[in-house]
VEXDREN-2710 file (C-alpha; in Angstrom, 1 decimal):
% VEXDREN-2710
k/r/px/py/pz
1/MET/-10.6/7.2/-12.9
2/LYS/-10.3/3.5/-12.1
3/ILE/-7.7/1.5/-14.2
4/GLN/-9.9/-1.7/-14.4
5/ASP/-12.4/0.6/-16.5
6/MET/-9.9/1.5/-18.7
7/THR/-8.0/-0.2/-21.8
8/TRP/-4.0/-0.4/-21.8
9/ALA/-4.2/2.2/-24.7
10/MET/-6.4/4.6/-22.5
11/VAL/-4.0/4.3/-19.6
12/GLU/-0.9/5.1/-22.0
13/THR/-2.7/8.2/-23.3
14/LEU/-3.5/9.3/-19.7
15/VAL/-0.1/9.0/-18.0
16/LYS/1.1/11.4/-20.5
17/THR/-0.4/14.2/-18.7
18/GLU/-1.5/12.3/-15.6
19/LYS/1.3/10.7/-13.6
20/ARG/-0.5/10.3/-10.3
21/ALA/-2.1/7.0/-9.0
22/VAL/-3.4/5.6/-5.9
23/LEU/-2.8/2.2/-4.8
24/PRO/-5.2/1.0/-2.1
25/LEU/-4.2/-1.7/0.3
26/GLY/-5.9/-3.4/3.4
27/SER/-6.5/-6.3/5.2
28/VAL/-9.8/-8.8/6.0
29/GLU/-8.9/-9.9/9.6
30/LEU/-10.6/-10.4/12.8
31/HIS/-12.4/-7.3/13.2
32/GLY/-14.6/-8.0/15.8
33/LYS/-18.3/-8.1/14.8
34/LEU/-17.2/-6.6/11.4
35/SER/-17.4/-8.5/8.1
36/LEU/-14.8/-11.4/7.4
37/GLY/-13.6/-12.9/4.5
38/THR/-9.9/-13.9/5.8
39/VAL/-7.2/-15.4/4.0
40/THR/-3.7/-15.2/5.6
41/ILE/-0.3/-14.9/3.6
42/LYS/3.3/-14.3/4.9
43/MET/4.6/-10.8/5.1
44/GLU/7.3/-12.0/2.7
45/THR/4.5/-12.8/0.2
46/TYR/2.8/-9.6/0.6
47/LEU/5.8/-7.5/-0.2
48/ARG/6.3/-9.4/-3.2
49/VAL/2.8/-8.7/-4.6
50/VAL/3.1/-5.1/-3.4
51/GLY/6.6/-4.8/-5.1
52/ASP/5.2/-6.5/-8.4
53/ILE/2.2/-3.9/-8.5
54/LEU/4.5/-0.8/-7.9
55/ASP/6.8/-2.3/-10.9
56/SER/3.6/-2.8/-13.0
57/MET/2.3/0.9/-12.1
58/TYR/6.1/2.2/-12.9
59/ARG/6.1/0.5/-16.4
60/SER/2.8/2.0/-17.1
61/GLY/4.0/5.5/-16.7
62/HIS/2.9/6.3/-13.0
63/ARG/5.3/8.5/-11.2
64/GLN/3.5/9.6/-8.2
65/ILE/2.0/6.9/-6.4
66/LEU/-0.1/7.2/-3.3
67/ILE/-0.6/4.0/-1.2
68/VAL/-3.7/4.5/0.7
69/ASN/-3.4/1.8/3.6
70/GLY/-6.5/0.6/5.5
71/HIS/-4.7/-1.4/7.8
72/GLY/-2.4/-0.9/10.9
73/GLY/-0.3/-4.0/10.2
74/ASN/0.6/-3.0/6.5
75/SER/2.3/0.3/8.1
76/PHE/5.7/-1.5/7.2
77/VAL/4.8/-1.1/3.5
78/GLY/6.2/2.4/3.7
79/GLY/9.8/1.2/4.5
80/PHE/9.6/-1.2/1.7
81/ALA/8.3/1.5/-0.6
82/GLN/11.5/3.6/0.3
83/GLU/13.8/0.3/-0.6
84/TRP/11.7/0.1/-3.8
85/LEU/12.6/3.6/-4.9
86/MET/16.4/2.7/-4.5
87/THR/15.7/1.2/-8.1
88/HIS/13.1/3.8/-9.1
89/GLY/14.6/6.8/-8.2
90/ASP/12.6/9.1/-10.7
91/ASP/9.0/7.9/-9.2
92/ARG/7.6/9.2/-6.0
93/VAL/6.0/7.2/-3.5
94/ARG/3.9/8.1/-0.4
95/LEU/2.1/6.1/2.1
96/HIS/-1.2/7.3/3.8
97/ASN/-2.7/5.6/6.7
98/TRP/-6.0/7.1/6.2
99/TRP/-7.4/6.4/9.6
100/ALA/-4.4/7.8/11.2
101/ALA/-4.4/11.1/9.2
102/PRO/-4.5/14.1/11.6
103/ASN/-8.1/15.4/10.7
104/THR/-9.7/11.9/10.6
105/TRP/-7.9/10.9/14.0
106/ALA/-9.0/14.3/15.4
107/LYS/-12.6/13.4/14.8
108/VAL/-12.5/9.9/16.2
109/GLN/-10.8/11.3/19.4
110/GLU/-13.5/13.9/19.5
111/ALA/-16.1/11.3/19.4
112/GLU/-14.8/8.8/21.8
113/ARG/-10.9/8.7/23.4
114/GLY/-9.8/5.2/23.5
115/SER/-11.3/3.8/20.4
116/SER/-9.1/1.5/18.5
117/HIS/-9.0/-1.5/16.2
118/ALA/-12.3/-3.3/15.2
119/SER/-14.7/-0.7/17.3
120/TRP/-16.9/1.7/16.1
121/MET/-14.2/3.7/14.4
122/GLU/-14.2/0.9/11.7
123/ASN/-17.8/-0.1/11.6
124/PHE/-19.1/1.9/8.7
125/PRO/-22.5/1.0/7.4
126/TRP/-21.1/-0.6/4.4
127/THR/-18.8/-2.9/6.7
128/GLU/-21.7/-4.0/9.2
129/ILE/-23.4/-7.3/8.9
130/SER/-27.2/-6.8/9.1
131/SER/-27.8/-10.0/11.5
132/VAL/-25.4/-8.9/14.0
133/ASP/-26.4/-6.8/17.3
134/TYR/-23.8/-4.4/18.0
135/GLU/-23.2/-2.8/21.4
136/THR/-24.1/0.8/21.1
137/GLN/-24.1/2.0/25.0
138/ASN/-21.0/0.4/26.9
139/SER/-17.5/1.1/25.7
140/LYS/-14.7/-1.7/26.1
141/PRO/-12.0/-0.2/27.9
142/PRO/-8.4/0.1/25.9
143/LEU/-6.2/-2.9/25.8
144/ASP/-2.8/-2.9/27.1
145/LEU/-0.9/-2.8/23.6
146/ASP/2.6/-3.4/25.2
147/ILE/1.1/-6.7/26.2
148/LEU/-0.5/-7.4/22.9
149/HIS/2.5/-6.6/20.9
150/GLN/4.2/-9.6/22.7
151/LEU/1.8/-12.3/21.8
152/GLY/1.5/-14.8/19.0
153/PRO/-1.7/-15.4/17.0
154/GLU/-3.4/-17.6/19.3
155/ASP/-2.4/-16.1/22.6
156/THR/-3.8/-12.7/20.8
157/ARG/-7.1/-14.0/20.3
158/ALA/-7.4/-15.3/23.9
159/PHE/-6.3/-11.8/25.2
160/VAL/-8.4/-9.8/22.8
161/GLN/-11.6/-12.3/22.9
162/ASP/-14.1/-10.4/21.0
163/GLY/-11.5/-8.7/18.5
164/ASN/-12.2/-5.3/19.8
165/PHE/-9.1/-3.3/21.0
166/GLY/-11.3/-1.0/22.7
167/GLY/-14.5/1.4/22.3
168/MET/-17.8/1.1/21.4
169/GLU/-18.6/-1.5/18.4
170/LYS/-21.1/0.9/16.6
171/ARG/-22.1/4.7/16.5
172/GLU/-24.6/6.6/14.8
173/PRO/-24.3/6.6/10.6
174/LYS/-24.3/10.4/10.5
175/LEU/-20.8/10.4/12.8
176/MET/-19.6/7.7/10.5
177/THR/-20.5/9.8/7.4
178/GLN/-18.5/12.9/8.9
179/ILE/-15.5/10.6/9.5
180/TRP/-15.7/9.2/6.1
181/LYS/-15.8/12.6/4.4
182/ILE/-13.0/14.0/6.5
183/ALA/-10.7/10.7/5.5
184/VAL/-11.7/11.2/1.8
185/ASP/-10.6/14.9/1.9
186/GLU/-7.5/14.3/3.5
187/THR/-6.7/11.4/1.0
188/ARG/-7.5/13.6/-2.0
189/SER/-5.4/16.2/-0.4
190/MET/-2.3/13.9/0.1
191/LEU/-2.9/13.0/-3.8
192/GLU/-3.1/16.7/-4.9
193/THR/-0.4/18.3/-3.1
194/GLY/3.1/17.7/-1.3
195/TRP/4.7/15.8/-4.0
196/ALA/8.7/16.2/-4.4
197/ASP/9.7/17.6/-7.8
END
């Protein structure tokens, strides 16, 4: 169920028996040849927004919140959620980086080691831009992440050039569908099991 498809009264009734909720987080950023709609906000602003959303979910009665993160740069939200729990001790919050979950990552590595940000592993049929020609034969060598993590935005752009941190730009739809199914299954498992009492 999506809260956007429910009234407040429906949510109020639902949380009497179902305390779980999913908070999806992501980013629209320089993803090589993938779709773009970028707006940049400061980390402080982002955390305030996430905090307000968690507060709202808490007030609505949700007590098991799974944050499903789709962006490596947002992983700091896990630490923020732990801090948030200091004032919401009867809640449970878990961070799930779907692309890094064990089975999903294993499938990606089985297909091509060294694949990374903005490569084929993020290029699902629904994120492609139809007018773009994607490289499907030659794989970009992985970037030196130690150097990358030292750079500011302009130097990062010059260092990365095309946005791809390593790997081919596109793989066959069948593989992408398999990876997506694995990711969905792992996310569903995180939502359904492993919650503290």
